[in-house]
Phi, psi and omega in degrees: 000312180299317178295326172297320173296325178293319179295318178305314184287336172275010178066024173263069189295328177294314187290321174303321177301321179302315178298319183290325172302312178299327176293320181296313182292348183266005179288138183295344180292344179085357182274100183272173187282142174235138180287332184247148182286174180296142183276347185266340187228146175231103185296309191291321178292322172295327178296318179299322177271005181056044183225036183296311186303319174301318184292316180294340179279342186297146172283151180246127178252358183266183183285350180287341177053049182279348174289340180280145174248155177210120189261007180293133185293321183297321179293324174289319180299318183292326172296318178291331176289308180304313176299324174290324181291318174301326184287319182297320182291346183086007176268081182290321181299314178301313178301325179293323179298315180300318182297317180291328172296324179291331180282323173292333182285313184219087184299334184269009183263127180292337187302321182298319184277336175287320175286325179296316178299321174299311178301318179291332173291315176300325176278006176081028179236068186294334177297306186291326174298324177292320177293325176297312173307310188282322171300314178294329178295321177291319172299316180290314180300328182291332179243333180229072182291339177264014185296146185293328184269354178300318175297323181290320176301317171296321183292321181292322175298310175308319186289316185282344186298321179298332182278349184273358173294124182262139179284116187302322185290338177277348190247319192284152169296157187291326178304319185288323175297318167309312181298320177295304187292340180278347174275347185267159180283162179300322173302317175292328178292322175292323177295335179294339183295340185265358184300305186193168175290333172295316178304312180300319178298317181289315186285338178259008179283172179294332181291342186251022179297325184289344176290337185260007181274358174241111180236120180238115178247120190252154185292142173220147187282341179238140171284117190277170178286141181070046185296135183275139180220191181307313183304316177301316171308314178298316186298309184296327175299323179295334174294338174267012174078022179065026181238070176295137169249337189213112176235121178231127178241106184296325181214099187297320183300307178297328175299334184071043180247138175245185185293318186295312178295325177291323180293330184283319173302315179286327182291323180281324195235003192271351192291341180241010179294131177242339183226127173228124183226126179233130182227155181080158183286146174289158180290339169222141190282159170294129179295137180299140181083349188286162172230163185289143179259010180232160176245138180233078194285347182249008190296133184244331186225129176229121178238115171245116190281174177291135182108336176266100185275100183266116176293151187300325179289324180292318178286330177297320181292323179293327181283328176295326180284335182244016182304332183270350184238333187296133181242332187223122176231126178223123174228124183248004180206063181285131182240125181294161173270139179303328179291346180269352187297309189299326187269331188248347183258134177252107191290340175284346181246014182091176181297139179218138184218139188242137169245110181210200189290325182287351171277345170069050168297138179286154171294131185238070189297338178269359185290130186243335186225126177230124178234129183220136175207160180204154172268346180258168184277117183230126173261133177242112176287102186294326177299320170299311181300317180293330181287335182265346180233057188302332188252022178298138181243338184223118180240128177232120178231139175197141178057040168228172181251101181281135177246127169240111185278320183287131183295341176273000177092196182236141191225112165264111184298330185252019186289133185231341183221128184223131172228134183231112183282171187276353187258008176296153180273119175233104184282335178204163179289134172285165177291183185292342179234001173282087189203172170277110189280138181258132174280153181298346177274009185292143184240329181226141179214117174226119181234135177232143169047246181301336185282357178294329179282357179260358183242127180292155187055018179244336178284126184300131179087358181273322175082184184282125178298146178294129178084353178282135177278152180298155179265086185267003183242011181301133174254323182225138174222134181222114173245132183224131182225111182278319188296175179279354180289174181297135180281189180292137186273171183291330177302303183298320178299321188289314177305327187273316198258336195292315184302308183291330175301309181289333177274343168092016178264340187280130185245325184231133181227132181224113175234123182219109356276164176273135182286086183276347188305315180271333182284330173300331183289345179271350180292168178299309178295321182296324183298317177296334180271335187214077185299320185297317176296321186295333184289333182285337179058065189297142170057034176298338179286344189275078178197162181175149175282336189276342188280126177244351180228132179219135176221138185199156174222167175137351188282338185281359178300155190288137175098341187282315177295320179294331179289349181070013183253000186296309186292330175292314177302318176303305181304315184294324182292313179288339175290343174291341186240089188297332181272010185296125175239337176239133176229128178248113183256354183052238182260014184296140182270076177264140186286149178311317185299319178291323180291329176295318175299322186286318175298325175298338177283347175130348181296128184261328180228129184229126172267136178207153172231032181255218181303144170297138186231063185295321176299312179297323183297309185296320181292324177297315183295320184282321185270318192243004188050038177251163184234143173252127180248123177279110174127175184283167179279127184276350181286350179292153176293342185284344192253034175295130186291339174269007173289132184305317184281334174290319179300320183286330182284321178294323177290329175287324175295320176294328186286322177294318179294325178291318185280353179298129177299145176276000000 
């Protein structure tokens, strides 16, 4: 043994091994060295299956005599030294055979497991090495809990444990990987590229191309490390085989993209694009009179937000290329072309632009949703628009001037959702039938201010149109009147709302202002002061089990608060809708006690914009799991962020926050 250790120290491992073998064969136990392991037992396999103790108890019928034990220290040290010499020579299989013989010779000796774990790690099997360390530690601790090498064995197990973590992408089938990664967002998918080389190789392989065909870049207030830009978008698109199907850029200015870069991305990757959404201003404006330099033959949805000034000719060419496939179109900042001004602009009245037949909008038979707004004066001939979009189901208009030429109004047979904003330009009252006709299948209706005279039976004095059917399928209704003129009267509201209340389809109602003049007289306090009015039971039809959301204003009108009946009227109003879960009171000054009674009846979310009510907020959350939200409800069609009036209000709110003293 001593001569072998000297040769080992001199790095003469082959010569040292010969002396170690001679030391093994000289042991009185008679167990000699074998180049091959025992045929009756498999130590490594039993460690992997966690049956080492049972494996060691098996009898041995081969010449290895592995069932015999020897506790002599010199015998164990000779096996350990021989295994180390074979390891240094690079003969890992022979070193493994020595180690297994050493474990069979003395199962309670830590040296065998330490040497086995090291050989397994050199073979690239950290998981089996960890199992060897832990199995050996259990056997040694059972008989020799105070063994000097036991802490080293436990330390090695803890050290290797970190190496036993397996990469799921290397183990899971690819179909399961795709199912998992489809549920994460695009940002998480991009961050996954940094996990490891294995992840990057799998995510950028040809099998993962469909994961990169949907790219959403959202706005952040801080420019992050590794900021994504146009070049990054092109690189990610290449991972998808250059076949983008959905591209969303929430803030083009922060993204650092201009029209030329956008055109490059779309020309390379836009042949399969189906959804395109752009918000925020481009870093350089679109040149007037320019046309698109790319083709999007499969485009189904186009959203161009406020701040992206798209010339009409540019948009027109894109619509002509996609007229047979486009289903959703939203443009919030339509800009006229200078070449159209001499013919279409009347300079004495300011800029004027007309969308009608002579502009040659293409027929779009598949179009179902249309949203139009402009910062310039744009006239839209609705009869022409109806002729090119016969299957339209959703119409959103604001800050444009609608023109209806047909005396019978304009009719979209499949129209189900209509929004007419308060900033549309209405130069004169339309006739009794110059309006947007509502079909019986209408489901959502939001009308504000000047848009009231575009909708039948909402304009005061017009009455119910002859031959029109009732709207019994309405789900959401919103009416808003800002000016000092008369609001929508009770009679018009009954014609509009009562059929859907009785049919049980109406779910959301938003009335600003609510016609409280007669409603107040039906409350308990008002009835005592005005018995004759109470006998009439005003607006008794305004109730239903289907309504889950209610928004109203009008209590701040002069006389209502001083009469002392407002709180009772509000509670009576809410009590008419037992399924009510959302209430928006805006800036109405309703007492906390009344709001507490309303929350106790089942309202879970309340929006308000008046005084802070922190005590009520804490009580509602703790007692009824309800929440008070400061500000308007953002789910309404009137609260689209790219609507010019909403964008201005949000910008003013952000400015007030920045200017607030610390």
